[in-house]
C-alpha positions, 0 to 999 in steps of 0.5 A: 500500500505504501512505496518502497524507497528508491534505490541509491544512485551510484556515481557514474551509473544511470539511476534505476527507476523508483519502485513503488508498491502496488496500490491495492485499494482504499479503506476509510480511516475509521475502518482501519480501527474498527473493521480492517485493522492491523492483523485483519484479512481484507479481500481485494478483488480475487486476492487476499491481504493482511494489514501490516503492523503500525511500525511499518506505516508511513505516518509522516503526514498522519494527523496527531490526535490528542486525548491525554486521559486515554493516552494515560490509560493505554500507556502511550504518548498519543494517537495518530489518525491512520494515513489517508490515501494519496489520490495522485500516487500509490502512497498511502502509508498503510502496508499490507502483505499477501495472506493466505499464501495458498491459492488454487486455480478453479480450472486446473484445480492446483493448490499451492503457494501463490509464488509458484503460479508465476502470475503476471505482475500485479495480477493473480492468474494461473500462468497455465490457464490464465484463470483468476486464482482463488485464495485459500478459504481456510486458515488456522489461528489460536487464541493468542492471535497467531495465524497461518495457512491451513495445513492441507498437505497434512490433512490429505495425508492423515493416517497415511504412515507410508508418507512422511515429510513430503510425497513430492505430489501436487495438491488439488482443491476442488469444490463440486458445488453439489452441497453447501457443506464442507463435504463437497470441498475435496482435497487430493494429491497426485501421489495417489492418496484418497481424496479427503473432504474438509468435513470435520476440519472445524472440530476443536480437536481436529488439528490436535489429532493430526499432531498440529501445534501452533507455530507462533507465526505473526505474518502481519509483523515484518521480520517478527520471530515466531513466538513460543505458543502452547495454545491449540490452533483452530480452523477458521474461514478466511472471512469469518468474524472470529478471525479478527476482533478489535480491542478498542478503547474510547474516551470523551474529551472533557474539560480542562482538556477540551477547552482553553490552553489545552485545546490550543496546544493539542494540535501542535504538542507532538512537534513541541514536546521535544523543543526547549523553552526558547524554541517554543516561544519562537514557535508561538510568536512566528505562528501567531498561536495566541493571536485570537487568545489574548488572555494566554501567554507563551508561558502558558503554552510552555506550562501546558507542554510541560504538563503533558510531557510529565504525564507522558513520562509517567504513563510510558514507564515500563511495567509488567503485564500484571501491572499494565492490566491493573493500570488499564483498569484503574485508568478506565475507572478514573476516566469514567468518573471524570466524565460523570462529573463533567456530564453532571456539571453545566458547561455552557458555550462561551463565545471566546472559547473553542470548546469540544464539550458543551453540556447544559440543562434543559431550558424547561424544568424537569419536574414531570420526569423527576416525579414520574420517572425517578430522574434527578437530572437531565443534561443536554450535551450539545457538543462532544468529541470522542476518541476511539483507539485500537490497542490490539486484537484477538482471534477465535474468541471475542475480547473479555475483561479477564483476558491475559495480556498474552491473548491480545495480539500485538499491533507492532513488533516493538512497544509502540509509543502511539496507537491508531485512532480516530475522532468523531463529534456529536451530541447526546443526552445524559440522564441521572437517576434519583439516588434515594429511589434507586437505593430503595429499589436495588435493595429489593431481595428479588432484584438482588436475586436476579442480578446475582444469577447473572453475576454468578454466570458472568464471573464463572465465564470470566474465571474460565477465560482467565484460565491459569493467568496470574492476573486478578479476575475483574469482578462482574459489573452485574448489579441491579443498578447496572442492569437497570441503567443498561436496560434503560439505555437500550429501550431509549435507543430503540424508541429514539430510532423510531421516534427521532428518525435515527438508525439505531446503529448510529446511537451509542450508550455509555453507562456510569454505574458505581456506588457513587454513579448512576447515569447513562449517556445516549449519544450519536458521534458519527461523521455522516448525516446521522451526526450532530444535527440537533435531533438527539438534543431535541429528544432530551427536552423534558416534555418530549422525554417524558412522552418517550419514556412512557412509550418506551416503558409501555413497549418494554412491558410486553415482548412478542416472545412473552411469556417465554422471554420474561419467565426465562431463568437465563437467556442470551450468550453464556446465559448472561441475560434474563428477560432480553431478546431481539424482539425487545432489548437487543441492539446492533453491535455498534450501539452497545458497549457490553456486547448485548449482555447483562440485560434484564427487562424486569429491572425496568417494569418488574415481573408480571407476578409482582414479585420483582418490582421495576424501578419505574413501577415503584 
């Protein structure tokens, strides 16, 4: 995707033409974080490639993104937006490598590494048949993120003790299309062994039975040595969603980082952090940085640079895996606490300041929703900025809070000082529940019992995912308060998608649940037409909010799958929900920060028999 440096010109000899890498296609910047990030496979016409590590990217022109709170959590100095493609050349800064290496020809059915087909430059064709080649449909991966081609030779020769190492034959791949099952995918060898179908290759023990172990390969990292790995690899479809799960973190920009001198310095900090005070003062004067900000001086700029530099040094100190995992958890808790305080405090728009965070109460009183729905505060977040960063990724199993750092695949061969990220702007509505009413409800024995049922299942799952790791297992957040806030966010998103005209996938939740926190932020933060147009703000006006809550609760009181949905003991993946299904509470993956688990509709409206009261029916 990026250029190969030109050859050095030797004196007295004509210069060789500069070699430029082949341009494969274009990916949106956000997709390099969420969908086709480092280590993900991407199909380009009839070929397949793997996005290379960030240490191979050309970030010389990639914009710097400042979000100090998130940088401290992840132990990096800052973030870079993925390089944008250059429309005039192949240069775009993001590199890719061919993967899988095994290809087949649909005409002659040969199955072998791509290089042996002797394809013309820039094309994937069989040199004999001039037919477009097809990349292997199957790969193998382990839960530590290692990835390699499917071992076709061992699969077709399994049980043949007369062949060891290599038979000298040519593999053949054929899918007769008679059925859609793996039984119709046949692998054979010219050495004479019997044709073998791919049926059974996805069994958990299939590769173990062949004596195949993980080789520890990381083909997305250039020249990275294979790691020692004791995990058992699994067979995956090349395009399977389980082949790549991003491990992402996000933060809202809040004061003081979103305004004042911090916001002025942020775009230039990456270039100023290594400069001495005299150079910084010169930069401020030459660039007229404070021309429209007379209340600040060059000394204020220097102080802000020093503050950020000190925070970077503290965050960048090397720590072991256990301490790193603990730091991420501690910083995430502090990050949410800071956001909760900012969302609970008015931050009106100021004409003299460029602000990324504007939060104000509604102009009308909220007495109607306070008395009838137990809300103690409603805030209209008229402007917000969110930074979403890619830290690592997983394969085979989706990320879990209990995962060992070993299960998070590296996106760089060395410890990175920056991470790829993108920023979005939007708006939202913040709701805070009345603490007295909430405390009385969450202590009800039946609600405690329902929450305990989910929490036990969740902690059992977290313990199993942690395995033999020495890292402490994080406690499950499944409390009555969390279940209530989570269900409330889901019914409001569903209702606003119907009433406000927003697609549900463009609305997101952010839950603040702790002993001292009981709030939910519902916001939209996108770069398309569903972004900040004022529609979400309008939903937070007290009169409209009261009607929306009534309609949402009425809709939640009955599900088309009732009575089965409400009366089920547990439901959902790994039994981590109770009264929640696709007909009532579940949302698109982009909307829920908890992967549609830890939900209970009874927390809102209670159970039909009245044994478990709902918060909104007290």
